[in-house]
N, C-alpha and C positions, 0 to 999 in steps of 0.2 A: 591601150590608154583604161579602159572599163575593166576589163582582166587584171590589169595590176593593180588597180584600185581593189579588188574586190581581195587579191592574193594579198596586198598588205592587211588589209581588216580579218582575213582569217590568222594572219600569223600574229593580230594584236590580240585577237581572241583568245590563241591559244598560250601566249605569254602571260596574260592575263589568269586563267587555268592553272597555271602551272605556280604563280607565284601566291595566290589564292588561298588561305588555308583549309585543312579539309574539313571537311561537316566535324563539327563537335560531338563528342560520342556520350551518351547517355549517363548522368549520375546513377550508379547503383543504388536499388533500391536499399533502402533497412527493414528486414522485417526481426520483430523481437517476440519470441516463440516459448511460450507458459506451458511446462508439464506440472501442474499442482503435483505436488508432494514427491518428486522424482530426486530421490537420495545420489550423489555421484556414483555411491560404488556400485547401483545397478547396472550401470554401464560396463560393469564388467563381467556381468551373468552370460554373455554370448545371445542373448534375446535382441541387440540394439544394432543389427548391423550399418543402419543409417547414418543412428547418431555418432556410432562409434568411429565409421567413414568421415564425419564432417569433426569428429575430436582430431583427426587423425591428420586431419588436413587441413587445420588451425590450431585452434587453442582453447586450452580446458585448465579448471578450475574446481576446487571445490570452494564453494563461495558459504560464508555465512551471514544466517537473515537475521531481521532484525526481533528485536522481542516486541511483544511477544510473537512468537511463531505461527501465527495463522495467517488465514486465506490473505484477508481484504487487507489488515495493516502490512502484509510484506508485498504484495502487486499495488500497491499503493506506493511503497519505497522506490521499487524499483522504475516507476517514473515520473519521481517527482527530487528522485533523491535526498529524500528528506526522512528522518528516522517516525515511528508512529508518532511519537512522541509533541513531534514537529508537522507532520503533515495531517494530522487530524483524526485520522481515523485509527484510534487506539486498541479496536478491537472487534472481531464480526460484530458482537453486541453490546451495545453503550447508548449512554446516555449524554445529554450537555446539560446544564444549566440556562445556558440561553436558549435551550429550544424545550423547553420543559411541555411536561407528560406527553411528550413521542420520546420511544424505543426504538434507538436501530439495530435492523438485524437483516441478516443477507437472503433471507425468506422473505422481507417485507420491501416488495418493488417499490411500494410507491415512496418510500425513504430513501432506497438507493438510487432513485430517479431526482432526487432534493440535492443541489445543487450546496444545503448550508453543509452538509457534513462533509464536502470534500473540497470547499474553496479553500481552507487553509495552504494546499499545495498546490502548484503547478503542474502538470502532468505534461510528458514530452510532445504530446498531440496538439497541447493548446500553445505550446513555441510553435511549432509548427507549420499548424493554420494560421497563425500574427504572421508568420514568416512567409504567404503565399504557397507552402507545400502542403500538399494533400496526403489527408489522415485516413486510415481506417481503421478498423479497431473491432477483431471478432472475441465479443465476449470478455471483454478486462474490463477489471471491476473499476467502477469509476466512470468506464465510459458513457453509461446511458445517461448521465449527466453531466447539464447545460456548466461548467465549471470556469468561474471566472465571465461566462457571459458569451463562452467559447466549446463547440461540443465537435467532434472528427467530423470529415466529410461524408463519411460513411460508419455504420455502425448495426451490431445487432442486440437486441434485447435477449438474455441470456434463456438458454432453450437448454435443459441437461440430458434432453432426448435427440438432439443433434448430431449425428454422429460423427467421429474425432474424420473420415474421409469428408461428409459434407461441409465440415466447418471449412478444411483447404478447399473446397469446391468454391466456396463463396469468397474466401481471397483470392482463388482464381479467377472466379468471372470479373473482381473488381481488376485485377489486372491486366482483364480484355478491355477495359476501357480505351478510349482515345485515348490517345499521349496527355493530354492537355487537362484530362477527368483522373485519369490511372494515379494514384496514391504514391506516392515514394516513401510513404511512412506507413507500418502494415504489423498491428499487434495480431497472436491469434494464442488462444486458451485453450488448451486440453486439462481435461481433471479425471480423465479413465484410471489413472494409477496411483491417483490420492483416494480415490474412491474404494480399489480395491485393497489400499492401505487401511483403511480404514474399516473393512469387511471383514479380512480374510486375514489381514497384517503384512509385515514387510518382508517374512522371508517366504511366504506362500507362491503356490505356482497360479494363481489367479491373480497376485501382481505379476507377477512374470512374462503372463500373459496378455496383460495390459500393456504393461510398457512395451510387448515386441508390437501391437494393435497399432499406439502412437507413432512406432517407429514406422508400420507402414505408410500411417498417413505422411508422417516426416519424406518419406521418399515419393510417396503421390505428390506432396508439394515441390521438393527437387525435381521430380521427371517435368512438370509444368510450365515450372521457369526453362527449363534447359529447353523446352519444346517450345516458350515464348521468345527463348533468345533473351530473354533478361537477367541481368547480372544482379545481383545480392549480395549484399552484407547477411549474413544470418546468426541473431546472436541466442542460444537458447537457454533459458534460464528456468527455475522451478523457486517457488517462494520459501518454504521450507521440505525438511526432511519427515520420517516418521520412527517412531518408535512402538516396539512390540509391547502389547498388556497381556496381561491374565487378570483369573477375577481372585486371585490370589494376594495381588498389590493394591488394595482398595483404602482407601481413608474418608471417612463419613463427619459430614460437616455435624449431622445430627450427636455426635459425640463430643463435639467441640466447644456447641454453642447451645444455649435454651434457645427451644423454639420459640419463636417469636420475638427473637432480640436482633433480628438481624434478617434481609434479604439477599439474593444473590441475581448477579447478570448470568454469570461463568459457572461451570463446573469442566472438571474433566483433568485433560494438564493443566493447568489452576483455576482458579477461583476468583471473582470480583464481588468482593461483600459490601452492602452496606447497614449501617448499623440503623435498629429503628429507633426514632426519637424517644431519649429517655433511656437508652441502654447502652451508650456511646462507652461511657467506664468498663461498663461488664463485658462490652464486646472485646476493647483492647486487650483489658485484663487476658481474656482467655486467649486469645490469639497471639498474643507474646509468649505463652506459657512456653517454652521449650518442649517439640514432638518431635519423635523420629521420621524422618523421610519426608518432612514436611518444615517448611519456613512461612512465615506470614510477617508483613509490613502494612506500615501506615505508608500511603501513597508520600509522604516525604522524605522518608526514609529507605526508600526501594535503592539497592546500590547503584550506583552511578555507572556499574558498566553496562545497566540492562537501561543507560541513557532513557528512561523512561519514568513515568509521573508527576512533572510538572504541567500537563497539558491538564482541564480543568475537567474534559470528558472521562480522564480515569478515575476509577470507584477510590473509595477511602481505604480501601485495605483488598489487599495481593496476597493470595498465599498460591505458593509453588512444591508442589509435590518433587519427589527428587525423578528421573529421566523414567517413565516407564508405569510410575505408580498413579494412581488417579485419585482426584477428589470429587466425594461426591453425596449423596443424598442415599438413606435405606428406603425412601419411598420410590427413590429412581428403580421403572423396571422397562428399561429401553425393548424395543419388540425385537430386536437380535443384537447379541454379542458385539460389542465394539472391539477390535485383535488389533488396533493399531491407532495410537492417534499423535496429535503433534501440538504447537505450545510451551512447551518445556521452554529449559533454558536454554539460547540461543548461542551457548557456545558448547552443548552437546554434541559428538558427533554424528548422533541420531537425528539432530533437526538441520544437517548442513544440507545445502543444496546444490544441484547441476550448473554449471557456467560451461558453456562451449560457443566459440564465434570465430565462424569458417565465411570468407570471402574475400575479396581482392582487399580492402584496407589489412584482412590479418595475418602473420606470421603464420606459417605452418612446421605443428608439431613443437607447441607451446606449450608447458604446463605453468602455470600462474600459479603463483605462493595463494592461498586463503587470502579474502579478502571481504570488507563489509561490501552487501549487497546494493547500500547508498549509492555505490560508485560505479552501477549499471547507468543510470541517469545521464552525466556527462562524458560518458560512452557513446550513448545514443544521441546527443544534442551534437560531439564532433562527428558522426557520420552522417549526419543529417545537415549540417552543415549552418546550426544556429547556437545562438552566445546560451551558454547554461544559466538559467535562472539561480538565484544563493542558494546550495543545499550544502550536505552533510557527507557527500562522497567527493573523491579527489580522482584525474583521471589519472594519476599515476600508477595508483593501483594495477591498473589495466595495460598501462604503455606497454609494458613488454609485449603483448600477444598484437601488436598494431607495428603493420610495416612502415610506419614513420610517424 
């Protein structure tokens, strides 16, 4: 009798195992990688086998950055889905009437970590953390601040001296954490290509070498994921492209406006200008005078296609040279010549940014038509499974890349 009962119990257990669902497969990670200043055509130079392989095995596009084509505004546009005029990060250098006496600059660590500058947008890691999804950010602009009271679970303060390989190793260290603490959303930032573009120009051997170095770091990331048995949807983007410069394509504010009639926050690929009190009419008249290779607008008159000029942080006047020209002052004596720049018209081909998406969520060998970079945000929300906050992007822009 005992033997018969034991046999029956064994049969019941086996039947239960046969009908129980298999253990659920872990959801793929989402890894957003920014290669600052990486133009789409760099992918065709034969120096990026890993990135080219990701593109061939997934989707690829030439992406249009938001205006102004600068680092902080576009990195925040990518993760909020809001153009700079709406996400509040309207320039790398800016002022806010509501934060008097303070100038936001990329180099000002105190202000970079002040959430007041970032709270007009909600980055994807905030939505993730609120949904209980662990996030980790490796040097992404905005991630050092508590935005709307939320920080990523893991982050690092920006340090340019940290090598591309070391940045990847930090990401892999986070992914080595126990499953409950392991991030499911990761951002990773490389600045090597942008630095080489500024210092040597977009067509230089030095830029190609920088692209190859970042490509090797991406290979390190892919190898690390494979070794750990981790499946990931990897989205590779850039914030903007790069245009070549030369010393014979310069415009001087000193030749346009009298000294003492204005001050500026930005020069180079564009200028942001503030009239000195009492000189408003003089500045307006001078800036509105037509000039070769330069257009200037009062903020209210900036063309609608730029989606720029309504935010209180936008300067009273914007001057935009032709792509490849610089606006500067005669007393500006840089320590070394700049051979490449960005910040120009976001419809300029030189300002285009790379987009690659590879992983289980993406179709293979797809070339997506050019789209605005704000559409990366709803894609990220889809990948991690959170409802997107109100944004300027459209998932339909990248729908052709998705498996479903």
